[in-house]
VOLUMNU-385547 format. One record per residue (C-alpha): chain; y negated, z, x negated; residue in three letters. Coordinates in nm, 3 decimals. Example, Ala and Ser with C-alpha at 12.3 -4.5 7.8 and 13.67 -1.06 7.14 Angstrom:
cadena->A | v->0.450 | w->0.780 | u->-1.230 | residuo->ALA
cadena->A | v->0.106 | w->0.714 | u->-1.367 | residuo->SER
end
This chain:
cadena->A | v->16.773 | w->9.060 | u->-26.796 | residuo->MET
cadena->A | v->16.588 | w->8.737 | u->-26.727 | residuo->GLY
cadena->A | v->16.805 | w->8.551 | u->-26.979 | residuo->THR
cadena->A | v->17.121 | w->8.669 | u->-26.805 | residuo->LEU
cadena->A | v->16.978 | w->8.569 | u->-26.467 | residuo->PHE
cadena->A | v->16.901 | w->8.214 | u->-26.588 | residuo->ILE
cadena->A | v->17.243 | w->8.191 | u->-26.756 | residuo->LYS
cadena->A | v->17.419 | w->8.264 | u->-26.426 | residuo->GLU
cadena->A | v->17.217 | w->7.996 | u->-26.245 | residuo->ILE
cadena->A | v->17.292 | w->7.740 | u->-26.516 | residuo->LYS
cadena->A | v->17.661 | w->7.830 | u->-26.529 | residuo->ASP
cadena->A | v->17.697 | w->7.780 | u->-26.155 | residuo->PHE
cadena->A | v->17.550 | w->7.430 | u->-26.164 | residuo->PHE
cadena->A | v->17.718 | w->7.334 | u->-26.491 | residuo->SER
cadena->A | v->18.029 | w->7.228 | u->-26.300 | residuo->SER
cadena->A | v->18.100 | w->7.014 | u->-25.995 | residuo->VAL
cadena->A | v->18.209 | w->7.329 | u->-25.808 | residuo->THR
cadena->A | v->17.851 | w->7.457 | u->-25.784 | residuo->GLY
cadena->A | v->17.723 | w->7.139 | u->-25.620 | residuo->TYR
cadena->A | v->18.034 | w->7.113 | u->-25.405 | residuo->LEU
cadena->A | v->17.977 | w->7.460 | u->-25.257 | residuo->VAL
cadena->A | v->17.623 | w->7.367 | u->-25.151 | residuo->VAL
cadena->A | v->17.728 | w->7.025 | u->-25.013 | residuo->VAL
cadena->A | v->18.017 | w->7.172 | u->-24.812 | residuo->VAL
cadena->A | v->17.785 | w->7.432 | u->-24.656 | residuo->TYR
cadena->A | v->17.532 | w->7.168 | u->-24.551 | residuo->LEU
cadena->A | v->17.804 | w->6.932 | u->-24.432 | residuo->LEU
cadena->A | v->17.966 | w->7.191 | u->-24.206 | residuo->ILE
cadena->A | v->17.633 | w->7.281 | u->-24.048 | residuo->ASN
cadena->A | v->17.543 | w->6.914 | u->-24.002 | residuo->SER
cadena->A | v->17.874 | w->6.831 | u->-23.836 | residuo->MET
cadena->A | v->17.843 | w->7.108 | u->-23.579 | residuo->PHE
cadena->A | v->17.473 | w->7.048 | u->-23.519 | residuo->MET
cadena->A | v->17.467 | w->6.669 | u->-23.489 | residuo->TRP
cadena->A | v->17.820 | w->6.527 | u->-23.454 | residuo->ILE
cadena->A | v->18.079 | w->6.760 | u->-23.295 | residuo->PHE
cadena->A | v->18.037 | w->6.776 | u->-22.918 | residuo->ARG
cadena->A | v->17.990 | w->7.118 | u->-22.761 | residuo->GLY
cadena->A | v->17.753 | w->7.409 | u->-22.715 | residuo->SER
cadena->A | v->17.638 | w->7.394 | u->-23.078 | residuo->LEU
cadena->A | v->17.536 | w->7.027 | u->-23.067 | residuo->ASN
cadena->A | v->17.159 | w->6.984 | u->-23.031 | residuo->ILE
cadena->A | v->17.192 | w->6.669 | u->-22.818 | residuo->PHE
cadena->A | v->17.444 | w->6.831 | u->-22.584 | residuo->ASP
cadena->A | v->17.241 | w->7.145 | u->-22.517 | residuo->ILE
cadena->A | v->16.913 | w->6.954 | u->-22.498 | residuo->GLY
cadena->A | v->16.712 | w->7.223 | u->-22.676 | residuo->LEU
cadena->A | v->16.497 | w->7.186 | u->-22.987 | residuo->ALA
cadena->A | v->16.634 | w->7.475 | u->-23.191 | residuo->ASN
cadena->A | v->16.854 | w->7.532 | u->-23.494 | residuo->ILE
cadena->A | v->17.053 | w->7.825 | u->-23.357 | residuo->ASP
cadena->A | v->17.367 | w->7.643 | u->-23.474 | residuo->THR
cadena->A | v->17.282 | w->7.736 | u->-23.834 | residuo->ILE
cadena->A | v->17.255 | w->8.104 | u->-23.746 | residuo->PHE
cadena->A | v->17.584 | w->8.098 | u->-23.552 | residuo->VAL
cadena->A | v->17.788 | w->7.902 | u->-23.809 | residuo->ILE
cadena->A | v->17.642 | w->8.036 | u->-24.137 | residuo->SER
cadena->A | v->17.782 | w->8.394 | u->-24.122 | residuo->PRO
cadena->A | v->18.132 | w->8.243 | u->-24.103 | residuo->TRP
cadena->A | v->18.073 | w->7.980 | u->-24.369 | residuo->VAL
cadena->A | v->17.915 | w->8.244 | u->-24.594 | residuo->PHE
cadena->A | v->18.243 | w->8.440 | u->-24.575 | residuo->LEU
cadena->A | v->18.377 | w->8.175 | u->-24.813 | residuo->PHE
cadena->A | v->18.063 | w->8.031 | u->-24.973 | residuo->LEU
cadena->A | v->17.926 | w->8.360 | u->-25.111 | residuo->VAL
cadena->A | v->18.262 | w->8.474 | u->-25.258 | residuo->PRO
cadena->A | v->18.285 | w->8.129 | u->-25.421 | residuo->ALA
cadena->A | v->17.946 | w->8.193 | u->-25.582 | residuo->ILE
cadena->A | v->18.018 | w->8.548 | u->-25.699 | residuo->THR
cadena->A | v->18.390 | w->8.538 | u->-25.779 | residuo->MET
cadena->A | v->18.347 | w->8.440 | u->-26.144 | residuo->ASN
cadena->A | v->18.037 | w->8.643 | u->-26.229 | residuo->MET
cadena->A | v->18.234 | w->8.939 | u->-26.362 | residuo->PHE
cadena->A | v->18.590 | w->8.808 | u->-26.340 | residuo->ALA
cadena->A | v->18.503 | w->8.530 | u->-26.584 | residuo->GLY
cadena->A | v->18.343 | w->8.774 | u->-26.828 | residuo->GLU
cadena->A | v->18.644 | w->9.005 | u->-26.808 | residuo->LEU
cadena->A | v->18.895 | w->8.723 | u->-26.855 | residuo->LYS
cadena->A | v->18.716 | w->8.566 | u->-27.152 | residuo->SER
cadena->A | v->18.644 | w->8.902 | u->-27.316 | residuo->GLY
cadena->A | v->18.266 | w->8.845 | u->-27.320 | residuo->THR
cadena->A | v->18.212 | w->9.153 | u->-27.102 | residuo->MET
cadena->A | v->18.237 | w->9.380 | u->-27.406 | residuo->GLU
cadena->A | v->17.988 | w->9.161 | u->-27.591 | residuo->LEU
cadena->A | v->17.751 | w->9.173 | u->-27.297 | residuo->LEU
cadena->A | v->17.770 | w->9.553 | u->-27.286 | residuo->LEU
cadena->A | v->17.668 | w->9.574 | u->-27.652 | residuo->THR
cadena->A | v->17.336 | w->9.404 | u->-27.584 | residuo->ARG
cadena->A | v->17.020 | w->9.609 | u->-27.516 | residuo->PRO
cadena->A | v->17.089 | w->9.604 | u->-27.143 | residuo->LEU
cadena->A | v->17.198 | w->9.888 | u->-26.918 | residuo->THR
cadena->A | v->17.485 | w->9.843 | u->-26.674 | residuo->GLU
cadena->A | v->17.228 | w->9.838 | u->-26.395 | residuo->PHE
cadena->A | v->17.034 | w->9.554 | u->-26.560 | residuo->HIS
cadena->A | v->17.352 | w->9.349 | u->-26.595 | residuo->ILE
cadena->A | v->17.457 | w->9.406 | u->-26.234 | residuo->VAL
cadena->A | v->17.109 | w->9.346 | u->-26.095 | residuo->PHE
cadena->A | v->17.058 | w->9.023 | u->-26.294 | residuo->ALA
cadena->A | v->17.387 | w->8.884 | u->-26.167 | residuo->LYS
cadena->A | v->17.309 | w->9.003 | u->-25.814 | residuo->TYR
cadena->A | v->16.969 | w->8.833 | u->-25.813 | residuo->LEU
cadena->A | v->17.130 | w->8.514 | u->-25.942 | residuo->ALA
cadena->A | v->17.386 | w->8.514 | u->-25.660 | residuo->SER
cadena->A | v->17.114 | w->8.571 | u->-25.396 | residuo->VAL
cadena->A | v->16.900 | w->8.290 | u->-25.541 | residuo->VAL
cadena->A | v->17.200 | w->8.056 | u->-25.538 | residuo->LEU
cadena->A | v->17.254 | w->8.130 | u->-25.168 | residuo->VAL
cadena->A | v->16.883 | w->8.065 | u->-25.104 | residuo->LEU
cadena->A | v->16.915 | w->7.731 | u->-25.283 | residuo->ILE
cadena->A | v->17.195 | w->7.646 | u->-25.039 | residuo->SER
cadena->A | v->16.971 | w->7.744 | u->-24.746 | residuo->LEU
cadena->A | v->16.660 | w->7.551 | u->-24.852 | residuo->LEU
cadena->A | v->16.785 | w->7.206 | u->-24.743 | residuo->PRO
cadena->A | v->16.834 | w->7.340 | u->-24.388 | residuo->THR
cadena->A | v->16.455 | w->7.330 | u->-24.357 | residuo->LEU
cadena->A | v->16.499 | w->6.955 | u->-24.306 | residuo->PHE
cadena->A | v->16.686 | w->7.044 | u->-23.986 | residuo->TYR
cadena->A | v->16.380 | w->7.239 | u->-23.878 | residuo->LEU
cadena->A | v->16.161 | w->6.935 | u->-23.948 | residuo->LEU
cadena->A | v->16.400 | w->6.719 | u->-23.745 | residuo->SER
cadena->A | v->16.397 | w->6.936 | u->-23.434 | residuo->ILE
cadena->A | v->16.020 | w->6.967 | u->-23.462 | residuo->ASN
cadena->A | v->15.999 | w->6.587 | u->-23.429 | residuo->LEU
cadena->A | v->16.265 | w->6.572 | u->-23.156 | residuo->LEU
cadena->A | v->16.096 | w->6.838 | u->-22.941 | residuo->ALA
cadena->A | v->15.918 | w->6.732 | u->-22.622 | residuo->ASP
cadena->A | v->15.628 | w->6.753 | u->-22.683 | residuo->PRO
cadena->A | v->15.650 | w->6.723 | u->-23.062 | residuo->VAL
cadena->A | v->15.606 | w->7.065 | u->-23.222 | residuo->GLY
cadena->A | v->15.727 | w->7.260 | u->-22.918 | residuo->ASN
cadena->A | v->15.944 | w->7.488 | u->-23.131 | residuo->VAL
cadena->A | v->15.955 | w->7.868 | u->-23.145 | residuo->ASP
cadena->A | v->15.888 | w->7.902 | u->-23.517 | residuo->PHE
cadena->A | v->15.846 | w->8.281 | u->-23.491 | residuo->GLY
cadena->A | v->16.201 | w->8.331 | u->-23.363 | residuo->ALA
cadena->A | v->16.339 | w->8.086 | u->-23.620 | residuo->ILE
cadena->A | v->16.157 | w->8.265 | u->-23.902 | residuo->PHE
cadena->A | v->16.305 | w->8.598 | u->-23.788 | residuo->GLY
cadena->A | v->16.652 | w->8.439 | u->-23.775 | residuo->SER
cadena->A | v->16.614 | w->8.313 | u->-24.131 | residuo->TYR
cadena->A | v->16.524 | w->8.665 | u->-24.244 | residuo->ILE
cadena->A | v->16.838 | w->8.798 | u->-24.075 | residuo->GLY
cadena->A | v->17.049 | w->8.529 | u->-24.242 | residuo->LEU
cadena->A | v->16.894 | w->8.611 | u->-24.578 | residuo->PHE
cadena->A | v->16.982 | w->8.981 | u->-24.546 | residuo->PHE
cadena->A | v->17.337 | w->8.894 | u->-24.436 | residuo->LEU
cadena->A | v->17.378 | w->8.670 | u->-24.742 | residuo->ALA
cadena->A | v->17.229 | w->8.943 | u->-24.961 | residuo->ALA
cadena->A | v->17.489 | w->9.194 | u->-24.837 | residuo->VAL
cadena->A | v->17.771 | w->8.943 | u->-24.887 | residuo->TYR
cadena->A | v->17.643 | w->8.884 | u->-25.243 | residuo->SER
cadena->A | v->17.652 | w->9.257 | u->-25.323 | residuo->ALA
cadena->A | v->18.005 | w->9.284 | u->-25.183 | residuo->ILE
cadena->A | v->18.117 | w->8.973 | u->-25.370 | residuo->GLY
cadena->A | v->17.978 | w->9.101 | u->-25.699 | residuo->LEU
cadena->A | v->18.166 | w->9.428 | u->-25.655 | residuo->PHE
cadena->A | v->18.489 | w->9.240 | u->-25.580 | residuo->ALA
cadena->A | v->18.436 | w->9.027 | u->-25.892 | residuo->SER
cadena->A | v->18.414 | w->9.340 | u->-26.106 | residuo->SER
cadena->A | v->18.758 | w->9.459 | u->-25.990 | residuo->LEU
cadena->A | v->18.974 | w->9.181 | u->-26.131 | residuo->SER
cadena->A | v->18.996 | w->8.935 | u->-26.418 | residuo->LYS
cadena->A | v->19.141 | w->8.679 | u->-26.177 | residuo->ASN
cadena->A | v->18.869 | w->8.480 | u->-25.999 | residuo->ALA
cadena->A | v->19.100 | w->8.386 | u->-25.710 | residuo->ILE
cadena->A | v->19.185 | w->8.750 | u->-25.644 | residuo->ILE
cadena->A | v->18.814 | w->8.834 | u->-25.659 | residuo->SER
cadena->A | v->18.742 | w->8.554 | u->-25.411 | residuo->PHE
cadena->A | v->19.007 | w->8.671 | u->-25.163 | residuo->LEU
cadena->A | v->18.908 | w->9.037 | u->-25.195 | residuo->LEU
cadena->A | v->18.542 | w->8.950 | u->-25.148 | residuo->SER
cadena->A | v->18.614 | w->8.738 | u->-24.838 | residuo->ALA
cadena->A | v->18.825 | w->9.020 | u->-24.692 | residuo->LEU
cadena->A | v->18.560 | w->9.288 | u->-24.755 | residuo->LEU
cadena->A | v->18.285 | w->9.065 | u->-24.615 | residuo->CYS
cadena->A | v->18.490 | w->9.006 | u->-24.301 | residuo->TYR
cadena->A | v->18.558 | w->9.378 | u->-24.260 | residuo->ILE
cadena->A | v->18.189 | w->9.456 | u->-24.281 | residuo->PHE
cadena->A | v->18.098 | w->9.162 | u->-24.058 | residuo->PHE
cadena->A | v->18.343 | w->9.209 | u->-23.770 | residuo->LEU
cadena->A | v->18.595 | w->9.473 | u->-23.877 | residuo->GLY
cadena->A | v->18.397 | w->9.764 | u->-23.738 | residuo->PHE
cadena->A | v->18.359 | w->9.591 | u->-23.401 | residuo->GLU
cadena->A | v->18.737 | w->9.545 | u->-23.385 | residuo->ASN
cadena->A | v->18.786 | w->9.910 | u->-23.480 | residuo->LEU
cadena->A | v->18.541 | w->10.022 | u->-23.209 | residuo->ALA
cadena->A | v->18.785 | w->9.911 | u->-22.938 | residuo->PHE
cadena->A | v->19.011 | w->10.200 | u->-23.039 | residuo->LEU
cadena->A | v->18.740 | w->10.459 | u->-22.973 | residuo->ALA
cadena->A | v->18.772 | w->10.658 | u->-22.651 | residuo->SER
cadena->A | v->18.402 | w->10.744 | u->-22.627 | residuo->SER
cadena->A | v->18.124 | w->10.493 | u->-22.567 | residuo->GLY
cadena->A | v->17.891 | w->10.673 | u->-22.809 | residuo->LYS
cadena->A | v->18.154 | w->10.675 | u->-23.083 | residuo->ILE
cadena->A | v->18.222 | w->10.307 | u->-23.017 | residuo->SER
cadena->A | v->17.852 | w->10.222 | u->-23.043 | residuo->ASP
cadena->A | v->17.824 | w->10.418 | u->-23.366 | residuo->PHE
cadena->A | v->18.123 | w->10.238 | u->-23.522 | residuo->ILE
cadena->A | v->17.979 | w->9.900 | u->-23.420 | residuo->ILE
cadena->A | v->17.645 | w->9.994 | u->-23.577 | residuo->SER
cadena->A | v->17.824 | w->10.035 | u->-23.912 | residuo->LEU
cadena->A | v->17.902 | w->9.663 | u->-23.916 | residuo->GLY
cadena->A | v->17.681 | w->9.377 | u->-24.028 | residuo->ILE
cadena->A | v->17.708 | w->9.171 | u->-23.709 | residuo->ASN
cadena->A | v->17.536 | w->9.427 | u->-23.487 | residuo->ASP
cadena->A | v->17.227 | w->9.424 | u->-23.709 | residuo->HIS
cadena->A | v->17.245 | w->9.051 | u->-23.778 | residuo->TYR
cadena->A | v->17.252 | w->8.970 | u->-23.404 | residuo->ARG
cadena->A | v->16.938 | w->9.177 | u->-23.357 | residuo->SER
cadena->A | v->16.748 | w->8.998 | u->-23.634 | residuo->MET
cadena->A | v->16.882 | w->8.653 | u->-23.542 | residuo->SER
cadena->A | v->16.702 | w->8.689 | u->-23.210 | residuo->ARG
cadena->A | v->16.379 | w->8.700 | u->-23.406 | residuo->GLY
cadena->A | v->16.341 | w->9.079 | u->-23.372 | residuo->VAL
cadena->A | v->16.258 | w->9.243 | u->-23.705 | residuo->ILE
cadena->A | v->16.355 | w->9.608 | u->-23.665 | residuo->ASP
cadena->A | v->16.305 | w->9.860 | u->-23.947 | residuo->THR
cadena->A | v->16.645 | w->10.014 | u->-23.873 | residuo->ARG
cadena->A | v->16.818 | w->9.682 | u->-23.938 | residuo->ASP
cadena->A | v->16.631 | w->9.633 | u->-24.267 | residuo->ILE
cadena->A | v->16.720 | w->9.989 | u->-24.376 | residuo->VAL
cadena->A | v->17.085 | w->9.922 | u->-24.291 | residuo->TYR
cadena->A | v->17.101 | w->9.604 | u->-24.499 | residuo->PHE
cadena->A | v->16.921 | w->9.758 | u->-24.795 | residuo->LEU
cadena->A | v->17.150 | w->10.062 | u->-24.780 | residuo->SER
cadena->A | v->17.470 | w->9.856 | u->-24.787 | residuo->VAL
cadena->A | v->17.332 | w->9.641 | u->-25.070 | residuo->ILE
cadena->A | v->17.241 | w->9.953 | u->-25.270 | residuo->SER
cadena->A | v->17.585 | w->10.107 | u->-25.216 | residuo->ILE
cadena->A | v->17.772 | w->9.804 | u->-25.347 | residuo->PHE
cadena->A | v->17.536 | w->9.754 | u->-25.640 | residuo->ILE
cadena->A | v->17.592 | w->10.120 | u->-25.730 | residuo->PHE
cadena->A | v->17.972 | w->10.079 | u->-25.698 | residuo->LEU
cadena->A | v->17.961 | w->9.773 | u->-25.924 | residuo->THR
cadena->A | v->17.753 | w->9.962 | u->-26.180 | residuo->LYS
cadena->A | v->18.000 | w->10.251 | u->-26.161 | residuo->LEU
cadena->A | v->18.286 | w->10.008 | u->-26.215 | residuo->ARG
cadena->A | v->18.125 | w->9.877 | u->-26.535 | residuo->LEU
cadena->A | v->18.056 | w->10.229 | u->-26.659 | residuo->GLU
cadena->A | v->18.421 | w->10.323 | u->-26.597 | residuo->SER
cadena->A | v->18.523 | w->10.082 | u->-26.874 | residuo->ARG
cadena->A | v->18.373 | w->10.331 | u->-27.121 | residuo->LYS
cadena->A | v->18.577 | w->10.625 | u->-26.994 | residuo->TRP
end
């Protein structure tokens, strides 16, 4: 399983696309945080925080994570190496989990450089160091779980088609549905309780809670449950090739 995990990491950075995905993510965040005028610009709001990252990233991840995961199974299916992979002493779960871990690690690699933003605002704060690191740490945890859910969804989408572009589009669509689709659907509910329940099925409701620096067990259980469901569906999809 470890060999497959390392292979996925190497494959991603073996082409310009891998580096481009990371650079584009950092560039978008930097533009909104430091250059574009508005409520997300640190100099305009006059506050030493990096909330811009936690506002922009869920939207950027709608495209970045599918770009990371789209070829993980689609490429194997297209090249015919999926059958070879299934003959190795690995269970379907091991294959899915190795690829899932690789996709999560790749997202974390994209996030790591944003710590330089944290260092910057720490120096810009008045006085220096007047930054709420506790809230920022909680927000990073929320962003990690959001990316982890997107990765599980993207991996499932990749297992559905041999075409990487179709996998990308399907993954982006499913991620959007789970991010904001339930909130849009909640407007159709006639009851407030039903509406609240529908909203709670979406990622954004739980992400907003954690991005405020509040680590609630219910939010963690939600994220882990959605991740488990999509990992199970991907495993089931691989097993179905034997039927």
